[in-house]
C-alpha positions as CSV (number, residue, x, y, z in Angstrom):
1,M,-0.1,0.1,-0.2
2,T,1.7,3.2,-1.0
3,P,1.7,6.1,1.7
4,P,-0.4,9.3,1.2
5,A,1.7,11.9,-0.7
6,G,3.6,14.2,1.4
7,K,4.4,11.7,4.2
8,P,7.7,10.1,4.7
9,R,8.1,6.6,4.4
10,K,8.2,5.0,7.7
11,I,11.1,2.2,7.7
12,I,10.6,-0.5,10.6
13,P,14.2,-2.6,11.1
14,I,13.6,-6.0,11.4
15,A,16.0,-8.0,13.7
16,P,16.3,-11.9,14.3
17,A,13.9,-13.0,16.9
18,D,16.7,-14.3,19.1
19,A,18.5,-10.9,18.9
20,P,19.3,-9.2,22.7
21,K,17.0,-6.6,23.5
22,E,18.7,-3.5,25.0
23,G,16.4,-0.8,26.1
24,G,13.6,-1.7,24.1
25,F,15.9,-1.6,20.9
26,A,17.1,-4.9,18.8
27,S,20.9,-5.0,19.6
28,F,23.4,-6.6,16.6
29,Y,26.3,-6.9,19.1
30,E,27.2,-9.8,21.1
31,A,26.7,-9.0,25.2
32,H,30.0,-9.5,26.9
33,K,30.2,-12.5,28.8
34,K,32.4,-12.6,32.0
35,V,35.3,-14.7,31.6
36,Y,35.8,-17.3,34.7
37,P,38.9,-18.8,34.3
38,R,39.7,-22.1,35.8
39,S,43.1,-22.4,37.8
40,I,45.7,-25.1,36.5
41,G,48.8,-26.4,37.6
42,G,51.7,-27.2,35.2
43,V,54.9,-26.1,33.5
44,F,53.5,-22.9,31.9
45,A,51.4,-21.8,35.1
46,R,54.4,-21.9,37.1
47,W,56.3,-20.0,34.7
48,R,53.6,-17.3,34.7
49,W,53.9,-17.1,38.4
50,V,57.8,-16.7,38.2
51,M,57.5,-14.1,36.2
52,V,54.6,-12.6,38.4
53,F,57.2,-13.0,41.5
54,L,60.2,-11.4,39.6
55,T,58.4,-8.4,38.1
56,Q,56.8,-7.3,41.2
57,L,59.9,-7.9,43.1
58,V,61.8,-5.6,40.8
59,F,59.0,-3.3,40.5
60,Y,57.9,-3.0,44.3
61,G,61.3,-3.5,45.6
62,L,63.6,-1.1,43.5
63,P,62.1,2.2,44.7
64,W,63.3,1.6,48.1
65,L,67.0,0.5,47.2
66,Q,69.5,3.5,48.3
67,W,72.6,4.2,46.7
68,G,74.5,6.2,49.0
69,Q,72.4,9.1,50.2
70,R,69.8,8.7,47.7
71,Q,67.6,6.5,45.8
72,S,68.6,4.2,43.6
73,V,66.3,4.7,40.9
74,L,64.7,8.0,40.8
75,F,63.6,10.3,37.8
76,D,63.1,13.5,39.7
77,L,61.3,15.4,37.0
78,E,61.1,18.7,39.2
79,A,65.1,19.3,39.6
80,K,65.5,17.3,36.0
81,R,67.6,14.9,37.3
82,F,67.6,11.1,36.4
83,Y,69.2,8.9,38.9
84,L,70.0,4.9,37.9
85,F,72.2,3.4,40.6
86,G,75.9,5.3,39.9
87,L,74.0,7.5,36.6
88,V,73.1,10.6,36.8
89,L,71.2,11.8,33.7
90,Y,70.1,15.3,32.8
91,P,67.3,15.9,30.0
92,Q,70.5,16.8,27.6
93,D,70.9,12.9,27.7
94,F,67.1,12.0,26.0
95,I,68.9,10.1,23.5
96,Y,69.9,7.2,25.8
97,L,65.8,7.3,26.6
98,T,65.3,7.0,22.8
99,A,67.9,4.1,22.5
100,L,66.2,2.4,25.2
101,L,62.9,2.5,23.6
102,I,64.2,1.2,20.4
103,I,65.8,-1.5,21.6
104,S,62.7,-2.7,23.5
105,A,60.8,-2.3,20.4
106,L,63.5,-4.4,18.3
107,A,63.3,-6.9,21.5
108,L,59.3,-7.0,21.2
109,F,59.9,-7.7,17.4
110,L,62.6,-10.3,17.9
111,F,60.5,-12.3,20.7
112,T,57.3,-11.9,18.7
113,A,59.0,-13.3,15.4
114,V,60.4,-16.3,17.3
115,A,57.6,-17.3,19.7
116,G,54.5,-15.3,19.3
117,R,53.0,-12.8,22.4
118,L,55.4,-14.0,25.0
119,W,55.7,-10.8,26.6
120,C,51.7,-10.7,26.7
121,G,51.3,-14.0,28.0
122,F,54.2,-13.7,30.8
123,A,55.4,-10.5,31.3
124,C,52.9,-7.3,30.4
125,P,51.6,-5.6,33.4
126,Q,48.0,-6.0,32.3
127,T,48.7,-9.9,32.6
128,V,50.7,-9.9,35.9
129,Y,48.1,-7.5,38.0
130,T,45.2,-9.5,36.1
131,E,47.1,-12.8,37.6
132,I,47.3,-11.5,41.0
133,F,43.8,-10.4,41.1
134,M,42.5,-13.5,40.0
135,W,44.4,-15.3,42.6
136,I,43.1,-12.9,45.3
137,E,39.6,-13.9,43.7
138,H,40.2,-17.4,44.0
139,R,41.2,-17.4,47.4
140,V,38.2,-15.5,48.5
141,E,35.3,-16.6,46.6
142,G,36.5,-20.2,45.8
143,D,37.3,-22.1,42.5
144,R,35.6,-21.4,39.1
145,S,32.3,-23.3,39.8
146,A,31.9,-21.5,43.3
147,R,32.6,-18.2,41.4
148,M,29.9,-18.9,39.0
149,R,27.4,-20.1,41.7
150,L,28.0,-17.2,43.7
151,D,27.5,-14.6,41.0
152,N,24.3,-16.4,39.6
153,N,23.0,-16.7,43.0
154,G,21.2,-13.8,45.1
155,W,22.5,-11.5,47.7
156,T,23.4,-13.8,51.0
157,F,25.7,-12.7,53.8
158,E,28.4,-15.1,52.5
159,K,28.3,-13.4,49.0
160,A,28.3,-9.8,50.8
161,W,31.3,-10.6,53.1
162,K,33.2,-12.3,50.0
163,K,32.5,-9.7,47.6
164,T,33.7,-6.8,50.3
165,L,36.7,-8.6,51.3
166,K,37.8,-9.3,47.6
167,Q,37.2,-5.5,46.7
168,F,38.8,-4.4,49.8
169,L,42.2,-6.4,49.0
170,W,41.8,-5.4,45.3
171,I,41.7,-1.4,46.3
172,A,45.1,-2.4,48.6
173,V,46.7,-4.1,45.9
174,S,45.8,-1.0,43.5
175,L,46.6,1.9,45.9
176,W,49.8,0.3,46.9
177,T,50.7,0.0,43.1
178,G,50.0,3.7,42.4
179,F,52.1,4.6,45.4
180,T,55.0,2.4,44.1
181,F,54.7,3.7,40.5
182,V,54.7,7.6,41.5
183,G,57.5,6.6,44.0
184,Y,59.7,6.5,41.0
185,F,59.1,10.0,40.1
186,V,59.0,11.3,44.0
187,P,61.6,10.0,46.8
188,I,59.2,6.9,47.9
189,R,60.3,7.5,51.5
190,E,59.4,11.2,51.5
191,L,56.2,10.8,49.7
192,A,55.2,8.3,52.2
193,G,55.4,10.7,54.9
194,E,53.5,12.8,52.9
195,L,50.7,10.7,52.3
196,L,50.5,9.5,55.9
197,A,50.2,13.5,56.7
198,L,47.7,13.9,53.7
199,Q,49.9,16.2,52.3
200,G,50.8,16.5,48.7
201,G,47.7,17.2,46.7
202,W,49.3,16.0,43.1
203,Q,51.2,12.9,44.8
204,I,47.7,12.1,46.2
205,F,46.2,12.7,42.8
206,W,48.4,10.3,40.9
207,V,48.5,7.8,43.4
208,G,44.8,7.6,43.1
209,F,44.9,7.7,39.5
210,Y,47.3,5.0,38.7
211,G,45.6,2.8,41.7
212,F,42.0,3.5,39.8
213,M,43.7,2.2,36.6
214,T,45.1,-0.7,38.1
215,Y,41.9,-1.7,39.7
216,G,39.9,-1.1,36.8
217,N,42.0,-2.7,34.3
218,A,43.0,-5.9,36.3
219,G,39.7,-6.3,38.3
220,F,36.9,-5.6,35.8
221,L,38.3,-5.3,31.9
222,R,40.7,-7.8,32.1
223,E,40.6,-9.7,28.9
224,Q,39.1,-6.7,27.2
225,V,42.1,-4.6,27.4
226,C,44.0,-7.4,25.5
227,K,41.1,-8.0,22.8
228,Y,39.9,-4.5,22.1
229,M,42.4,-1.9,23.7
230,C,45.8,-3.1,22.9
231,P,47.0,-2.1,19.9
232,Y,49.9,-5.1,19.7
233,A,47.1,-7.7,19.1
234,R,46.0,-5.7,16.2
235,F,49.6,-5.6,14.6
236,Q,51.2,-8.7,15.8
237,S,50.2,-10.6,12.9
238,A,52.8,-8.3,10.8
239,M,55.6,-9.8,12.8
240,F,54.0,-13.6,12.7
241,D,54.8,-16.0,9.9
242,N,54.6,-19.8,9.4
243,D,57.7,-20.6,11.2
244,T,56.7,-18.4,14.5
245,M,56.3,-20.6,17.7
246,V,52.6,-20.2,18.7
247,V,50.2,-22.2,21.0
248,S,48.4,-24.7,18.7
249,Y,45.8,-27.5,18.6
250,D,46.7,-30.3,16.7
251,P,43.5,-31.0,14.5
252,G,45.0,-34.0,12.5
253,R,45.5,-35.9,15.7
254,G,42.5,-34.6,17.8
255,E,39.2,-34.7,15.2
256,P,37.1,-35.9,15.3
257,R,36.4,-35.0,18.8
258,A,34.0,-36.5,21.3
259,P,33.5,-37.4,24.9
260,R,34.6,-41.5,25.8
261,K,35.4,-43.4,28.7
262,K,39.1,-43.9,29.4
263,T,38.7,-47.7,28.4
264,T,37.2,-47.1,25.1
265,D,38.7,-48.2,21.6
266,Y,38.5,-44.8,20.5
267,K,40.9,-45.4,17.1
268,A,38.3,-48.2,16.3
269,A,35.6,-45.9,16.8
270,G,37.1,-43.3,14.4
271,L,37.6,-40.6,17.1
272,G,40.5,-38.5,17.7
273,D,42.4,-37.9,20.6
274,C,40.3,-34.5,21.9
275,I,37.9,-35.9,24.3
276,D,36.0,-32.2,24.1
277,C,36.3,-32.0,27.8
278,S,36.5,-28.0,27.1
279,L,39.3,-27.8,29.9
280,C,41.5,-25.6,27.5
281,V,38.6,-23.4,27.2
282,Q,37.7,-23.1,30.9
283,V,41.4,-22.0,31.9
284,C,41.8,-19.6,29.1
285,P,42.2,-15.7,30.8
286,T,40.8,-14.4,27.2
287,G,37.7,-17.1,27.1
288,I,38.6,-18.5,23.7
289,D,38.7,-22.0,22.1
290,I,42.2,-22.7,21.1
291,R,41.1,-25.7,18.7
292,D,39.4,-22.9,16.3
293,G,42.8,-21.9,14.8
294,L,44.9,-19.5,15.6
295,Q,43.3,-16.1,16.9
296,Y,44.4,-12.6,17.7
297,D,42.9,-13.0,21.1
298,C,45.3,-15.6,22.0
299,I,48.1,-14.2,24.4
300,G,50.3,-17.3,24.1
301,C,50.1,-18.0,28.0
302,G,50.0,-22.0,27.6
303,L,47.6,-22.5,29.8
304,C,45.6,-24.7,27.6
305,V,48.8,-26.7,27.0
306,D,49.0,-27.4,30.4
307,A,45.3,-28.5,30.7
308,C,45.3,-30.7,27.4
309,N,48.4,-32.4,28.9
310,T,46.7,-33.1,32.1
311,V,43.9,-34.5,30.1
312,M,45.9,-36.7,27.8
313,E,48.1,-37.8,31.0
314,K,45.1,-39.2,32.8
315,M,43.4,-40.8,29.4
316,D,47.1,-42.4,28.7
317,Y,47.2,-40.3,25.3
318,P,50.5,-39.1,24.1
319,Q,50.9,-35.2,25.6
320,G,51.1,-32.4,22.8
321,L,47.9,-32.4,21.4
322,I,47.9,-28.8,22.1
323,R,51.3,-27.3,21.9
324,Y,53.7,-24.6,21.3
325,T,54.7,-25.5,17.6
326,T,55.1,-23.7,14.2
327,Q,52.5,-23.6,11.5
328,N,54.8,-25.3,9.3
329,G,55.8,-27.6,11.7
330,M,52.1,-28.5,12.1
331,A,51.6,-29.1,8.7
332,R,54.9,-30.9,7.6
333,G,55.0,-33.0,10.7
334,W,58.8,-31.2,11.9
335,S,60.4,-32.7,14.6
336,G,61.3,-30.0,17.4
337,R,64.9,-29.8,16.2
338,Q,63.8,-29.0,12.5
339,M,61.6,-26.1,13.8
340,V,64.1,-25.0,16.1
341,R,66.6,-24.9,12.8
342,R,64.0,-22.6,11.1
343,V,63.5,-20.3,14.1
344,L,67.2,-18.8,13.2
345,R,65.9,-17.4,9.6
346,P,67.0,-14.1,8.2
347,R,64.2,-12.0,9.6
348,V,65.3,-13.3,13.3
349,L,69.2,-12.9,12.7
350,I,68.3,-9.3,11.3
351,Y,66.5,-8.1,14.4
352,F,68.9,-10.0,16.6
353,G,72.0,-8.1,14.9
354,V,70.5,-4.9,15.0
355,L,69.3,-5.1,18.9
356,L,72.9,-6.4,19.4
357,A,74.5,-3.2,17.9
358,I,72.2,-0.9,19.4
359,S,72.6,-2.5,22.7
360,A,76.3,-2.2,22.5
361,A,76.6,1.2,21.3
362,M,74.4,2.2,24.2
363,I,76.4,0.6,26.7
364,T,79.5,1.8,25.2
365,S,78.5,5.3,25.2
366,L,77.3,5.0,28.8
367,A,80.7,3.4,29.9
368,L,82.4,6.4,28.0
369,R,79.8,9.2,29.0
370,M,81.5,12.5,30.2
371,P,80.5,13.2,33.4
372,L,80.7,16.9,33.0
373,K,78.3,19.0,30.6
374,V,78.5,22.7,29.6
375,D,76.2,24.7,28.1
376,V,77.2,28.2,26.9
377,V,74.7,31.0,26.4
378,R,75.4,34.5,25.2
379,D,74.1,37.7,27.4
380,R,71.9,39.2,24.9
381,A,71.6,42.3,26.9
382,S,75.3,43.1,26.6
383,L,76.6,41.6,23.2
384,S,79.9,43.6,23.4
385,R,81.5,46.7,25.1
386,L,84.5,48.3,25.8
387,V,85.8,48.4,29.7
388,A,88.4,50.0,31.3
389,G,92.0,49.3,30.3
390,G,91.3,49.4,26.5
391,K,89.5,46.1,26.6
392,L,86.4,44.4,24.6
393,E,84.4,42.5,26.1
394,N,82.0,39.8,25.7
395,S,79.8,38.3,28.5
396,F,78.4,34.9,28.4
397,S,76.5,32.5,31.0
398,L,77.9,29.0,31.5
399,Q,75.7,26.2,32.7
400,I,78.3,23.6,34.2
401,M,76.6,20.4,35.2
402,N,78.4,18.0,37.3
403,A,77.0,14.4,36.4
404,T,79.0,12.5,39.4
405,E,78.1,11.9,42.9
406,E,81.0,14.1,44.4
407,A,81.6,17.9,44.4
408,H,83.9,19.0,42.1
409,R,85.8,22.4,41.4
410,Y,86.5,23.6,37.5
411,R,88.6,26.0,35.7
412,I,87.4,28.0,33.0
413,S,89.4,29.4,30.3
414,A,88.8,30.4,26.7
415,V,91.1,29.9,23.3
416,G,90.6,31.2,19.9
417,L,91.6,34.7,19.5
418,D,94.8,36.5,20.4
419,G,94.9,37.8,24.0
420,L,91.6,36.2,24.7
421,E,91.4,35.7,28.7
422,V,88.9,35.2,31.4
423,A,88.2,38.3,33.2
424,S,85.6,36.7,35.3
425,E,86.3,34.2,38.4
426,P,88.2,31.3,36.4
427,E,87.3,28.7,38.9
428,V,84.0,27.7,40.5
429,E,82.4,24.6,42.5
430,V,79.4,22.7,41.6
431,E,78.0,20.1,44.4
432,P,77.4,16.5,43.5
433,A,74.6,15.8,40.6
434,Q,74.0,19.7,40.5
435,A,74.4,22.3,37.7
436,R,75.3,25.9,38.3
437,W,75.2,29.0,36.0
438,V,78.0,31.1,36.2
439,A,78.6,34.6,34.6
440,T,81.7,34.7,32.5
441,R,83.3,37.6,31.1
442,L,85.8,37.2,28.0
443,Q,88.1,40.2,27.1
444,I,90.8,40.7,24.2
445,P,92.8,43.9,23.7
446,Y,91.0,46.6,21.7
447,G,91.9,46.7,18.2
448,S,93.6,42.7,18.3
449,A,90.9,41.4,16.1
450,E,89.1,42.3,12.6
451,P,85.1,43.2,13.4
452,G,82.6,40.6,13.1
453,S,82.1,37.7,14.9
454,H,85.0,35.0,16.0
455,T,84.7,31.2,16.6
456,I,86.1,30.6,20.3
457,Y,86.3,28.0,22.3
458,F,85.3,27.5,26.1
459,K,87.2,25.1,28.1
460,V,85.9,23.5,31.5
461,E,88.6,21.5,33.2
462,A,88.0,19.4,36.6
463,L,90.4,20.0,39.2
464,G,91.7,16.9,41.3
465,A,92.3,13.2,41.1
466,T,89.6,13.2,38.1
467,H,90.8,14.9,35.2
468,V,87.8,15.8,33.1
469,Q,87.7,18.5,30.6
470,V,85.1,19.6,28.1
471,Q,85.4,22.1,25.2
472,E,82.2,24.1,23.8
473,K,81.9,26.3,20.8
474,A,80.9,29.9,21.4
475,V,81.3,33.2,18.9
476,F,83.1,36.2,20.2
477,L,81.5,39.8,18.7
478,V,83.8,42.2,17.5
479,P,81.9,45.5,16.7
480,R,82.6,47.9,13.5
C-alpha cells in the first residue's frame, strides 16, 4: 500500500527473533560474557607465577633501594635529574631514553617473530596484575564453579562478605601499586610521609589515578584490554609467519572430537585424541577456544597446553595435542629440532643483529660518557662593550653540570683569539649531581681582532684526581 503523498515512508528495522534487546531496541552486538578462568597447574602456569614474582619484586622493591644518600632509581622531574644507580642523567641525555625505547621495540619484534606473544602471556603488566587479582578472587570466592554459583545466586551474607573482602584487597593492591609507581618520580620515603600526613595534593591525585587504573584494568576489564584496547593484538600478525612458535591445537590428531570413557577403543571408533572436555577453554584467561585455530585474542600463555597435557596424561594418551609449535611444523610433521633450525631465519637474525648492535653502542656510550656537561649562552643584554684598560668584553652564561656523586671544582678558560682571557672568576665549585650557572666575561685587547664574529672555544676542566675536560664552541663579537 502506497503511503499518502507528502508523508515520509516509515522504515521499521527487522531483527532476528533471538536478537538480544537493549532498552527496547534490537542489538546486533554480542553481549559481553564474563570469563571465569579455571586454575590449573603445569609448566606454563609455574612460569607465569615465576614472572609475576620477578617483575613485582623488581617493581615494588627497586624504589626502596638506596644508593649512597639517595634513592637508587629516581626520575626527579622537578629537579630534571634521572638517577639510575651510579648514573646521573640530565635532559640533555634524552638520546639514551630514545635508544632504550628502540631496544625495547626491537626486543618485542624479536620475541614475537620467534615465539609469538611471550610478552603478553608472561610479563605484560596487564597480564601480571590480572593474575594477581584473579588469585585474590580465587582465594576469597573459591574455584571457578564456586565463583559462578556466587555470581548467579542472589545476595546472601556469604556473598556480601566475600565480595566486600575481595574488593578491599583489590583496592589495597591497587593503591600500593599506584604509590610505588609515583615513588619512581618522587623520593618514596618522602612520599610515604606526605601521604600519611595527607599532604601533597598532586601526589595524592596520581597515586589515586594509577591505583584506579590498576583496579579497573585488572579487576574488571581484564581480557577486554588485551582483545579490544591493546594495539599489539592488532599488528602482531605483521610479525608472525609460518615459522613462528605459537600455541596450536593439532586437528589432524584431535579430530573428530567426542567424549568417551578411558577404556574406549577410540581409534576403532574413528575418534581423535580430543575428548571434548573443554578444559582448554575453561583455563583460558581470554575465554577463547584454541581448537578454532590461531586467533589474535590468544596471548600465548600456554595454560591450555597445561590443561590438555593433564587430560592426556589421565587418559594415557600422548601429550602435545595442544603445544607450542609452528604452522609449518604442524603441517609438515617436523620434529622439534627441525623447527628450532627454522627459528634462525633471516628476519630473526636481522632483528637480533640490529638489537645487539644498538645495545652494545648504548652500553659503550654510557661507559665512556663524560661526567661533565657545559652549555654556553650569550648574554643578550650586553653583546660587546669597551671596558677599562682598553679591553673589548663579551659576556656569557655557562651552565656547568656535575654528573657525578661528588663535589668538584672546575677551571674555566677560553681559546681562539690572540690575548683572549677570562676576566671573571676562573674557578667555580659545583655540588654533587647539580648544575650551576656561571656569569663569565671574556676580554681581548681592543683592535687585536678584525670586526665581525669570531669562533672561540670555552674549556672547562675538572681539578683534582679526576681529570675531565669539556670544550664548547661559542662566538666572540667585535663591533665595527
